[in-house]
Each structure stands twice: as structure tokens, then as C-alpha cells.
C-alpha positions as CSV (number, residue, x, y, z in Angstrom):
1,M,26.7,5.5,8.0
2,F,23.8,5.2,5.6
3,E,24.7,3.5,2.4
4,P,22.0,3.6,-0.4
5,V,21.3,0.9,-2.9
6,S,22.2,1.6,-6.5
7,A,20.0,3.9,-8.7
8,E,18.7,0.8,-10.5
9,E,17.8,-1.0,-7.3
10,S,16.1,2.2,-6.0
11,A,14.0,2.5,-9.1
12,A,13.0,-1.2,-8.8
13,L,11.8,-0.5,-5.2
14,E,9.8,2.4,-6.4
15,V,8.2,0.3,-9.1
16,L,7.3,-2.4,-6.6
17,A,5.9,0.3,-4.2
18,C,3.7,1.6,-7.0
19,K,2.4,-1.9,-7.8
20,V,1.6,-2.4,-4.1
21,R,-0.3,1.0,-4.0
22,N,-2.3,0.0,-7.1
23,E,-3.3,-3.4,-5.7
24,L,-4.4,-1.9,-2.4
25,A,-6.4,0.8,-4.2
26,A,-8.0,-1.8,-6.5
27,A,-9.2,-3.6,-3.4
28,G,-10.9,-0.4,-2.4
29,L,-8.6,0.7,0.4
30,P,-7.6,4.3,0.8
31,V,-4.0,4.7,-0.1
32,R,-1.9,7.6,1.0
33,V,0.2,9.2,-1.7
34,P,3.8,10.3,-1.2
35,G,3.9,13.9,0.0
36,L,0.4,13.9,1.5
37,H,0.3,15.6,4.9
38,S,-0.4,13.0,7.6
39,E,-3.2,15.2,9.1
40,L,-5.3,15.0,5.9
41,A,-6.1,11.3,5.5
42,G,-5.6,7.8,6.8
43,G,-5.1,4.6,4.8
44,A,-2.4,2.3,3.5
45,D,1.0,3.9,3.7
46,V,3.5,2.4,1.3
47,E,7.1,3.5,1.5
48,T,10.5,2.5,0.3
49,D,13.7,2.4,2.3
50,A,16.6,2.6,-0.2
51,G,19.2,1.5,2.4
52,A,21.6,-1.2,1.3
53,D,21.0,-3.1,4.6
54,V,18.5,-5.5,6.1
55,A,16.2,-2.6,6.9
56,G,15.9,-1.6,3.3
57,G,12.9,-2.5,1.0
58,V,9.2,-1.7,0.5
59,F,7.1,-1.5,3.6
60,V,3.3,-1.2,4.1
61,G,1.7,0.3,7.2
62,W,-1.8,1.5,8.1
63,E,-2.6,5.0,9.3
64,A,-6.0,5.2,11.0
65,S,-8.1,8.3,10.5
66,P,-6.5,11.5,11.9
67,R,-9.4,11.6,14.4
68,L,-8.8,8.1,15.8
69,Q,-5.0,8.9,15.9
70,A,-5.7,12.1,17.8
71,C,-7.9,10.3,20.4
72,A,-5.4,7.6,20.9
73,S,-2.5,10.0,21.2
74,R,-4.5,12.1,23.7
75,A,-5.3,9.1,25.9
76,F,-1.6,8.0,25.8
77,R,-0.3,11.5,26.5
78,L,-2.6,11.8,29.5
79,K,-1.6,8.3,30.7
80,Q,-5.2,7.1,30.4
81,L,-4.0,3.6,29.6
82,D,-7.3,2.0,30.3
83,E,-9.1,4.1,27.7
84,P,-10.9,1.9,25.1
85,V,-9.6,4.0,22.3
86,L,-6.1,2.6,22.8
87,R,-7.2,-1.0,22.5
88,H,-9.4,-0.2,19.6
89,A,-6.7,1.7,17.7
90,S,-4.3,-1.2,18.1
91,A,-7.0,-3.7,17.0
92,V,-7.7,-1.6,13.9
93,G,-4.0,-1.5,13.0
94,A,-3.7,-5.3,13.4
95,A,-6.8,-6.1,11.5
96,M,-5.8,-3.8,8.6
97,M,-2.3,-5.4,8.4
98,Q,-3.9,-8.8,8.2
99,A,-6.3,-7.6,5.5
100,M,-3.6,-5.9,3.4
101,A,-1.3,-9.0,3.7
102,A,-4.2,-11.2,2.4
103,V,-5.0,-8.8,-0.5
104,L,-1.3,-8.6,-1.6
105,A,-0.8,-12.4,-1.3
106,S,-3.9,-13.0,-3.4
107,A,-2.5,-10.6,-6.0
108,G,0.8,-12.6,-6.2
109,F,3.0,-10.5,-3.8
110,D,5.3,-12.1,-1.3
111,V,4.9,-10.3,2.0
112,E,6.0,-10.9,5.6
113,D,5.9,-9.1,8.9
114,A,8.6,-6.4,8.9
115,R,10.2,-7.8,12.1
116,D,11.7,-4.4,12.7
117,Q,11.5,-2.6,16.1
118,Y,11.3,0.7,14.1
119,R,8.4,-0.6,12.0
120,P,5.9,-2.1,14.4
121,Q,2.8,-3.5,12.7
122,Q,4.2,-3.1,9.2
123,L,4.6,-5.5,6.3
124,R,7.7,-6.0,4.2
125,V,7.0,-6.7,0.6
126,L,9.7,-9.1,-0.7
127,S,8.5,-9.3,-4.3
128,G,5.7,-8.7,-6.6
129,P,3.7,-10.9,-8.9
130,P,5.6,-12.4,-11.9
131,S,6.2,-9.8,-14.6
132,G,3.9,-11.6,-17.2
133,Q,1.0,-12.0,-14.8
134,L,-2.0,-10.0,-15.8
135,R,-3.6,-7.9,-13.0
136,V,-7.1,-9.2,-12.3
137,W,-8.4,-5.7,-12.4
138,A,-6.7,-4.7,-15.7
139,L,-8.8,-3.7,-18.7
140,R,-9.5,-6.7,-21.0
141,E,-9.4,-6.4,-24.8
142,D,-13.2,-7.1,-25.0
143,E,-13.7,-4.1,-22.7
144,L,-11.9,-1.9,-25.2
145,T,-13.9,-2.9,-28.3
146,L,-17.4,-1.8,-28.7
147,P,-19.8,-4.7,-29.6
148,G,-20.8,-4.6,-33.3
149,W,-18.1,-2.1,-34.1
150,Q,-16.3,-2.9,-37.4
151,G,-13.6,-0.3,-37.4
152,T,-12.9,3.4,-37.6
153,P,-15.6,5.5,-39.3
154,A,-14.6,7.4,-42.4
155,H,-14.7,11.1,-42.3
156,G,-18.2,12.3,-42.9
157,D,-19.9,9.1,-41.5
158,N,-22.2,9.7,-38.6
């Protein structure tokens, strides 16, 4: 029987998943948003499993473009196992998993292979960067202040 984590733990998983999406998007990767229909776009797919067991946590997968997926599915369905698209789709997935693992590790996340038969070629995110660590892509104070600006103009000043 499925037993969920507490509401507090579930909220923490969602915060971690959001941080993962932000880092992957900052790297320039397309990131699928929750609720987006799978036929509309590919990219990083970040999901939470709120189960209170070893299969719970935050997971990252890669969805190739809908066209590449359709070509690979067609070849598999027709038992055309020597079709190059099957090898290519697998290579794309493996390469993107390595790239996303490297991006997340560089940003301070602790990730590992999901090691789950139900989540092939996925990453498990164990933790995020320390809470006080500034994101490298965050706005800096000097970006928010205009050079030479001394304060707020009084009404009537141009």
C-alpha cells in the first residue's frame, strides 16, 4: 500500500524539484513543466515521488523530441531492431543524462543514478546546494543599480 511522506516533506521535495528545474533552465536546456502534454515538447523532465519508501524523491529524466520518440517507437513496434533510430535515441538519452548530472553537480546538487528498474536512465537528486549558496545566475546588486544613479527622483524631476 502506498504511504506518502508528510506534507512538510512533500513540500520540501517540490522546492528541490523547482530548484532543479531552474538550474537546468539556466543552463539553457528545455525544461518540461508539470501538466504539459508529452506530445508538445521534449526536454528535462523533473518529477517528485512523494512515497515514504526507497523509490521516493526527486527524479530527472530526458524526453527527446516528440518526433524522435515517434520514430523510435515505430521502429520498436515494427520489430525493426536494427534501425539506427533506436541506437540514436538511446545515445541521446544517455548523453543528456550525463550532461544534466554534470550541470547539477556544478551547481551544488548531489545526484546519482536512480538505480530503479522503473526509472531507467534517470537521475535521483539527493540534495540541493547549501541554503546560503548564491546561485551563479542570480541577479547581483550591481545589476539592480543604475550607474551614476543617486536615488529616487522627486516628483516633477525629469
